[in-house]
C-alpha positions as CSV (number, residue, x, y, z in Angstrom):
1,M,-18.3,-3.1,-8.8
2,P,-15.6,-3.0,-6.1
3,I,-13.1,-0.2,-5.9
4,V,-9.9,-0.9,-3.9
5,T,-7.7,2.0,-2.9
6,I,-4.1,1.2,-1.8
7,Q,-2.2,4.1,-0.2
8,I,1.6,3.8,0.0
9,T,4.4,6.3,0.7
10,R,6.1,7.6,-2.4
11,E,9.4,5.9,-2.1
12,G,10.3,4.4,-5.4
13,T,7.7,1.7,-5.8
14,T,8.3,0.1,-9.2
15,P,5.7,-0.3,-12.0
16,E,6.2,-4.1,-11.5
17,Q,5.4,-3.8,-7.8
18,K,2.3,-1.7,-8.5
19,A,1.2,-4.3,-11.1
20,A,1.6,-7.0,-8.5
21,L,-0.5,-5.1,-6.0
22,I,-3.3,-4.6,-8.6
23,Q,-3.2,-8.2,-9.5
24,G,-3.2,-9.4,-5.9
25,A,-6.1,-7.1,-4.8
26,T,-8.1,-8.2,-7.8
27,K,-7.5,-11.9,-7.1
28,L,-8.4,-11.4,-3.5
29,L,-11.8,-9.9,-4.3
30,Q,-12.4,-12.7,-6.9
31,D,-11.5,-15.4,-4.4
32,V,-13.3,-14.0,-1.3
33,L,-16.3,-12.2,-2.8
34,Q,-16.5,-13.8,-6.2
35,K,-16.2,-10.4,-7.9
36,P,-15.3,-10.6,-11.6
37,P,-11.9,-9.0,-12.3
38,S,-13.4,-7.1,-15.2
39,L,-15.5,-5.1,-12.7
40,T,-12.8,-4.6,-10.1
41,F,-11.0,-1.3,-10.0
42,V,-7.7,-0.8,-8.1
43,L,-6.4,2.7,-7.4
44,I,-2.9,3.2,-6.0
45,Q,-2.3,6.5,-4.3
46,E,1.2,7.6,-3.4
47,V,1.6,9.9,-0.4
48,E,4.7,11.9,0.4
49,L,6.5,10.5,3.4
50,E,6.1,13.7,5.4
51,D,2.3,13.4,5.0
52,W,2.3,10.0,6.6
53,G,2.2,9.2,10.3
54,V,2.1,6.1,12.6
55,N,2.0,5.6,16.3
56,G,1.5,9.4,16.9
57,L,4.7,10.2,15.0
58,P,5.7,11.3,11.5
59,A,6.6,8.2,9.6
60,A,10.3,9.2,9.2
61,E,10.7,9.7,13.0
62,H,8.8,6.4,13.7
63,R,11.3,4.6,11.4
64,R,14.3,6.3,13.1
65,Q,13.0,5.1,16.5
66,L,12.5,1.6,15.3
67,A,15.9,1.5,13.7
68,A,17.5,2.7,16.9
69,K,15.8,-0.1,18.9
70,S,16.6,-3.0,16.5
71,P,19.8,-4.9,16.8
72,Q,22.3,-4.2,14.1
């Protein structure tokens, strides 16, 4: 009985996008590990942006730095 946890920042992910994540994760486990979809559980956890970090920075600051570097 696999349990998949997907963590994303809370930024307006739609119910349709969440359904696609659940379907995709379920299909991946079925295809790769032959796990039956009826026994596969997918949990989506939304995390506030200020509680997320990457590359040693809060996520918002990391995004600001990336935006400043990318050509407009």
